[in-house]
DRENDRENTOR-442599 format. One record per residue: residue in three letters; y, z, x of N, C-alpha, C, O, CB in turn. Coordinates in steps of 0.2 Angstrom, whole numbers, plus 5000, padded with zeros to 4 digits. Each point is the difference from the previous one (the first is absolute). Last residue first. Glycine has a CB too. Example, Ala and Ser with C-alpha at 12.3 -4.5 7.8 and 13.67 -1.06 7.14 Angstrom:
2
ser498950355064500650015004500550034996500650015003499149895003ala497550104996500650004996500650005004499950035005499550034986
This chain:
306
leu466048865213499449995006499350004994499450005002501250075011lys501349944976500149955001499649995008500049945002501250064989asn499650194999499449974995500149925002500149964995499850134994phe501050065024499649995002499550004992499450024998501050045016leu502049924989499649955005499550025000499749975005500949995001ser500450094970500150025008499749975006499449984999500850114996leu500349974976500349945006500050045004500350055000500449874996gly499450174985499150005002500349945005499549954999499450084989gln502950075005499550045000499549995002499650045003500949994991met500749824994500250015008499550055004499749985005501650024991arg498849974980499749955002500050015008499450005004500949934985ser501350205000499050034999499649945003499550025004500550074982ala502349875011499950025006499350044999499650015005501750004997val499549844983499949975007499850055005499649985005501249954992leu499550144981499349975000500049985008499550015004500449954983gln502350155006499450025001499349975002499750015005500950044988ala501149825002500350045007499250054999499549995003502450024997ser498249914980499949945004500250025008499649985004500849934984glu500550234996499049994998499749975004499450015001500649994988leu502449995012499650065003499550004999499650025005501050044995ala500549794989500149995007499750065004499949985006501049964991thr499250084978499449935005500149995007499649995003500449934987leu501450225002499650044998499449945001499550005004501250094987gln501549845007499950055008499450034999499950045006501250004997met499449834979500049965005500150045007499949985006500549934986ala499850204988499549994998499749945007499450005002501150044984phe501550055014499850055000499149985000499550015005501850064989arg500749784999500050035007499150065003499749985005502050024991thr499049954983499849935003499850025006499450015002501449914993ala500350224993499450034999499549915002499449994998501050144990ala502049925016499650065002499249994999499550025003501750074994asp500449784991499849955007499550075004499549995002501849904999ala499450174978499749945000499649955007499549975002501550044988tyr500550205006499250035000499749945000499450005001500750114993asp502249945017499949954994499049995000499649985005501849934998thr500450295006499649995002499849944994499950024994500050105013asp502449985000499550014996499649945001500249955002500350134989arg501549935024499650065001499449994995499450005003501750095000leu500649744995499750005006499650055003499549985003501349984998asp499849994977499649935004500150025005499549995003500749904993ser500850284992499149994998499949965004499550025003500350004987leu502550005013499550055004499250014997499650025004501650054998thr500349764987499950005009499650055004499649995004501449974997thr499450084976499749935002499949995006499549995003500849974989lys501450225004499350024999499549944999499450015003501150094992leu501649845008499950045005499350035000499549995004501750024997ala499949894981499849935003499650045007499649975003501649934992leu499750244986499349954998499749955007499549995002501049994984glu501850175015499150035003499549964998499550005003500850124995ser501749794996500050005008499250035000499549985003502050055002ala499249964974499849935004500050025006499749965003500649964991gly500550264997499449994999499649935001499450005003501050084990arg501849985009499650035006499249994997499550005004501650105000ser500649804984500249975008499450025003499649975004501750034997glu499050104978499649934997499849985010499549995003501449964981ala500650245014499250014999499749945000499550005004500650104989ala502149865006499750025008499350035001499650005004501650034998asn500149944976500049915004499450035007499549985001502249964996glu499250254988499449944999499849935003499549975000500750084991leu501850085018499350034999499549974997499649985004500950094995thr501549864996499949985006499350035001499549974998501850035007ala499650084976499449934999500149975007499549965002500749994984leu500950255012499450005000499749974998499450014999500850055002arg501949915007499850035005499150024998499550015004502050034999ala500049894981500049925003499550065005499550004998501949885001gly499250284986499749964999499749925003499549984999501050094995thr501350075012499550045001499249974997499450015003501550084998gly501549824995499850015008499350035000499649975004501650045000ala499650034976499949895000499750015007499449995001501849944993arg499850295003499149994997499949904999499549975001500650174990leu502149915017499650045005499150024995499550015003502150075005ser500249824979499949955006499650065006499549975003501849954994arg499450194983499649944999499849975005499449995002501149994991leu500950195010499450025000499449944998499449995002501250134996his501749845001499850045007499349995001499749975004501250134995glu500049904981499949915002499850025009499649985003501749944986gln499550274998499249995000500049935000499549984997500150134996ala502349995016499650015001499350014997499650035002501250005003ser501149864987499949975007499350045003499549975001501850015002asp499550124977499549924998500049975008499549975001501049984984leu500750265014499450004998499649924999499449985002501150134993asp501849905007499550015006499550014998499649955002501050095004ala500649964979500149905004499650035006499649965003501849974994gln498850274991499749954994500049925005499549955000501150134987leu501150075016499250025007499849954995500249945001499550235005gly502149784988499949995006499650015003499849975006501050034994gln499750074978499949925002499949995008499549975002501449994987leu499550265004499449974999499849955001499549985003500450084991val502450025008499550025005499449964999499849965005500550154995asp501749884988499649964998499650015007499849955002500949984989pro501150215003499649994997499349944999499550004996501850065002asp500050115020499949934999499649984994499449995001500949995011ala500350254993500749965004499949944998500549974999499650105012leu498850114974499649965006500949955002500449984996497850004998gln501650194986500250035009499849955006500050015006499850124991asp499649864980500949984998500250055008500550025002499949974979arg497249995014500449914999500950015002500449975003498649984985pro499250235022500449994993500349935000500349975004500150164995thr497549925021500950014997500050014992499550004996501049905015glu497450044997500050105000500850005000500350054997498550015012leu500449704994499850034994500150074998500050024994499249915007ala501450005022500449964995500050024992500550014996499249905012asp498750165010500750025001500549974993500350044996499649965019ala498049904990500150074998500750034998500250024994498850005012ile500949775006499850024991500150054998500450034997498849905003ala500950065021500549994998500049994994500450034996499949935013ala497750085000500350055001500650014997500150054997499449945012leu499549824993499450054996500450044998500350004994498650005011thr501849855014500049994994499950034995500550004997499349935006ala499450145019501150014997500049984994500150044995500749925015phe497049974997499850084998500950044998500250044995498449985015val501049765000499849974992499950104998499950024995499249805006asp502750065019499350045000499750024994500450054998500049995011arg501249744998500150065000499350054997499649984996501749975003glu500249805009499450055000500250074997500650035001498949915009gly501949814986499950075004499250025001499549964999501650074996gly499949814989499949975007499850055005499649985005501149944993asp500050134978500549975003500049955008500549985003499850124989ala498050024993500149964997500749965003500049945000499350124991thr498950045027500450044991500249924996499749955002501250215004pro496749915012500849965000500350024991499850014994499849865018val499150275006499849964995500750004997500450034998498350005000arg500150125022500549955001499949954993499549965001500550055013thr498850194987500550025001500749955002500650025000498550075002phe498349894990500550034993500650015006500549994996498650104994val499349745018499850014994500450044995500149994994499049995011thr501349995019499749944996500350014992500549984997498350015011ser500850195007500949985000499949944996500450004995500150045017gly497250044994500450054991500849975000500350004995499050145006pro499049685011500350065001500450024995500449974996499650015015asp497849874986500749995000500250065002499650054998500549874994thr497450005014500350044993500650005003500050025005499150064989asp499749755021499750074996500550004994500349954997499250135014ala500349695003500450065000499750034995499849984994501349985010leu497449835007500450044996500150065000499550045001500349894993ala499249865022500150084999500649994992500449965000499550095016leu498449794998500250004995500150075000499550044999500149854996gly498950015022500849965001500550014991500449964998498749925013pro498350164988500450005007500649954997500049964995498850065016ala500950154973499649975001500249955007500650015002499250004984val501250215005499549984995499449965003499450025001501549984991glu501250185019499749925001499449994997499550015004501049985007val502050144985499250034999499549925003500149954998500150144987ser502450075018499949914999498950025001499750035004502149885003asn500450254984499550015005499749914999500049974995499750215004arg502949965001499349954994499550005005500250015005500449904987gly501850245009499649965002499449974996499850024995500750045014glu501750104989500049924997499349975003499949944997501650045004asn498550284996500349965003500149934997499749994995500050085014gly500150204981499549955004500549955002500650014999498249994993ser501950204996499950015007499449955002499550015004500950124995tyr501949914980499249965003500050015007500549995003499449904989thr501250264986500149975010499349954999499550004997501150125012val500749984968499649985002500249985008500649985002499049994987gly501950224998499749934999499149995004499650045003502149904996asn499850255002500349985002499949924999500349965003500050145002asn498550094989500450004995500749945003500549994997499150165000asp497949795007500450065000500650004997500149954997499450075011leu498149815000500550014995500150074998499550034997500349874999thr498949925022500550064998500250044995500450045003499749925002phe498049825007500850034995499750075000499550024999501149874991pro497749985023500849995003500650024996500649995002498949925002ala498050195002500549974994500550005000500450044999499249984995gly498549965027500250034995500549964995500249945000499550175007ser499349785009499550065002500150044993499650014996500649995018asp500949784995499450034992499750045000499550004996500349925002arg502149935014499850065003500050044992500450034996500249955018thr499849774990499450025004499950065001499650025004500449885001gly501050084971500149965006499449995005499549994997501650055001ala499050074981500450035005500249975006500350035005499350054991phe499149904982500549994998500650035007500550025000499049984986leu498150045009500049924999500949974999500249944998498250084995ala500150205021500449974995500149934998499849955004500850144999arg497050045007500649974999500649964998500049954998499450085005gly498450114996500550045002500449965001500550035002499150065001ser498749844989499850015005500650055005499950025006499449864990gly501250024980499150024998499750025010499450025000500349864986asp502550035007499449955001499650024997499749984995500449985014gln502350154984499749985006499249954998499849994994500950145013arg502049944982499550004999499649995008500349985005500149994982asn501850085007499750045006499449994999499650035003501150064998gly500849824984500249985007499750025006500049975005500950024991ile498850094982499749935000500249955009499949955003500350064978ser500750185012499350034997499849925004499749985006500550124978val502049925011499850025008499350014998500050025006501050044999leu499549904974500249945007500050025008499849975005501049974985glu499150214992499249964998500349945006499749985005499750044977glu502550105014499550035005499349975001499749995005500850104992arg501149834989500249995007499550045003499849985006501550004992ile498750054980499749925002500149995008499649975003500749984984gln500450255004499450025000499849925003499649995005500350124984arg502249915003499850015006499350025004499950005006501250024991ile499749884981500049945004499950045008499749975005501149944987glu499150234987499349955004500249955005499649975004499950044986ile502050145001499650035006499449955002499749995005500550144991ala501949774992500150015009499450045003499850005006501550024992ser498649964978499849925003500050035008499650005005501149894985met500250244997499350044998499849935006499750005005500050084978ala502649935012499850045006499250024999499750055002501650005000arg499649824982500149975008500150055003500249985006500349914993asp499250204979499749955002499949965006499549985002500750044989his501550105006499350084999499449935001499650005005500950134982asp501749795007499950015007499450035005499950005005501250014989ser498949844984500250085004500049995005499749975004499950104990met500249694993499750035004500450075001500649995002498949915002ala501349884985499650064996499950065002500150054997499449874999gly501249895017500750044999499750064994500250064999500949825003asn497249955018500150024990500550055001499950055004498849944989ser500449995026500649975001500249984992500649994998499149965015ala498250154992500750065003500649974998500550034999498950015013gly498549834988500250044994500650055001500450024996498249974999ile500749865022500349964994500150064994500550004996498849865007val500050245015500449985004500549964993500650014998498649995015leu498450044986500650064997500549995003500450054998498950045000asp499249735008500150014992500350064999500550004996498449955001arg500850005024500649974996499850004994500549994996499949955011val498150205005500950005002500449984997500550034997499249975011arg498249954990499750034996500950025002500449994995497950045003ser501149815016500049974994500150084993500049984994499249895013leu500450185015500849965001500049974991500450014996499649935021arg497950134989500350065001500649984998500150024994499350035015asp499049804994500250024994500550064999500250024994498749915004gly500749985023500449944998500050034991500549994996499049885015ala499250235004500850035002500449964998500650015000499250025010asp497949934987499850074996501150005003500350024995497850055006thr501449745009499550004993500250054994500249994995498849975013ile500850055017500749974997499950004993500350044997500149885013ala497950154999500450065002500849974996500450044997498749985017his498949844988499950064995500750064998500150034995498649955010glu500949865015500349954995499950044994500450004996499349865009gln499750225013500750015001500349974994500650014997499450005017leu497650024987500550065001500549975000500350024994499250055011glu499349765001500150024993500150064996500250004995499249945006leu500750015023500349954998500150014991500549994996499049945016arg499150215003500550015001500949964995500550034999498549995012his498749914991499850064996500750065001500150054996498449935006gln501049805010500049974993500250094995500350014995498549855007leu501150155022500549974998500050004993500550024996499649925014thr498050134999500450055002500650004994500250044996499449955018gly498849824991499850054993500550045000500350014995498450005006ala501649855016500149954995499950074994500450024996499249825011asn499750235014500749984999500349974995500650015000499350005009lys497849984994500150064999500950014999500250034995498549995011gly500349765002499950014993500550104996500350014995498149895010leu501250015017500849994997499950014993500450024996500249895012gln497650145008500850075000500449964995500450034997499950025018gly497949824986499850074995500550045001500350044995498549965007leu501449805010500149994996499750084993500150004994500049865014ser499450155015500849994998500149974993500450034997500049945016ala497550044997500250084998500749994998500350044996498950025012leu499849754994499950034996500050064999500050034995499649895006ala500749975019500549974995500150034993500550004997499249895009his498950185012500550034999500549954996500550024999499250065012asp498149844990500250094998500650024999500250034995499050015011leu500649745005499850014992500350074998500650024998498249915003arg500650065022500749964997500250004992500550034997499249895013gln498450145000500450045001500750004998500550034999498749995009ala499149804993500050054994500350065000499950044996499149915001ala501049895023500449964994499850054992500349994995499649865014thr499050245010500949985001500249964994500350024996499749975018ala497850014984500250065004500750014998500350024994498849965016gly499949824996500250004993499950084999499549984997500149874998ala500350095027500649964997500150024991500550014997499249895013pro498450205002500750025006500549964995500550034998499049985017asp497950054979500549934998500650035004500050064998499749904988gln498650195020499849934996500149935000499749955003500550134993gly501050145010499349975004499849924998500149955002499450184999ala501750064986500349945002499849945006500149945001500750154995arg497750024983500550035006500449955004499949944999499350155003ser499549904976500150065001500550025006500450045000498549964995phe500649754991500050055006500350065000500650014999499449925006lys499649914977499549965006500350045007499849985005500249874988val499450274981500649985006499849975004499450025003501250064996gly498350034984500349934997500649985003500549974997499050044994ser498450155014500550024999500749984996500550044998498849995010ser498449884994499850054998500950055001500150044996498249935007met501249825005499749994991500350064998500350014994498549935007gln501550045023500749984994499650014995500350034996500449875009glu497850165008500750035001500549994996500450034996499449985014ser498549834995499750074995500550044999500050024994498949985009thr501449855015500249974991499850044996500350004994499549895008arg499850185020500849974999500050014994500350054997500049865011ala497650074998500350074999500850004997500250024995498950025016leu500149774998499450024993500250084998499950024994498949895011gly501850015017500449944995499750024993500449994996499749895013thr498950245008500750005000500249974996500350044996499849975013gln498049924995499750074997500750034999500050034995498850005011arg501249755007499650024993500050054996499949994994499649955011gln501050095015500449955001500150004993500550034998499249925011leu498150145002500550034998500849984998500350054998498850005008met499349804999499750044993500550045001500549994996498350005002ser501849915020499749944994500050044995500550014996498749915010gln500250175013500850014999500149964993500050034995500449985019leu497349994995500350064997500649994999500250034995499050055010ser500049755003499950004994500150064998500250014994499149905007gln501050065020500649974994499949994994500349974995500149985014leu498150185007500650015000500349974995500350034996499649995013his498249904996500050054998500750034998500249994994498750025012met501049815009499849984993500150064997500550014998498849905004gly500850145019500349994998500249974994500550014997499450015012ala497950045000500450074998500849984996500350034996499050055016thr499249764996500050034996500250044998500350004994499249965008ser501549885012499450055001500150014994500549984996499450095016ile501249704997500250074994499250045000499549974997501749954993arg500349895029499250014997500450074995500650035001498249945013met502349784993500150055000499350074997499850014994501449905006
């Protein structure tokens, strides 16, 4: 096979250009901190990195979901605690009013306070999460779920409850609907009763003079219902706390997954500076050698042999 001087020059030039390209690529990796900046430089690596980026973005969204849910559940926990404190005050008033020494006037004054507490409970039931969403409206959370008028308290929310994904494969229930918290409350006889109606019945009984009460023991039965309502709220608070504990575990799980994904992504995409520096030195040496060969070949010609 005959190789011309021009062919040798072309091969030498191509070799030098290849080395320059490799050196420039390594230099770019060292300056940018990433192994590839375009998919064409490493199609397989770019595809894998894109999948990892998507997985990290999904984890980030789950984290935001969890943060919103945690905020709402913490507000629910506080609201239920506040409601329980109000019922405790009502219980104290009922116990005091059961004392035969209390006058009808004082009992009527207690009734006024209980009606005020009832209004406070309605306000608690209408609490929002700070973003305009009601805590206790079910999935119909764009408005106040409870309305108090002369006919009593009306619930306009629904029975639904959103399910929020907070970790891969893990979804938790959002805040409880107001019907569960306030309007379908277990009673002492095993039934259910609106807690607002219970307070109204207690106030009515206290406003009625003792000698006009149809049932002298009515307060005892209402106090038993009040005790059941307090136990109901304690149970709801415990369930809320359990969900908050699960959220903490989910946060740890997301953190571990995020760390693993970021480590894999870093290994795939980030420049290994020790390896790049070694490669850069080798490529630079190779380029200098190629340039030297090309320089020498420029002086070669058949005319030099004549």
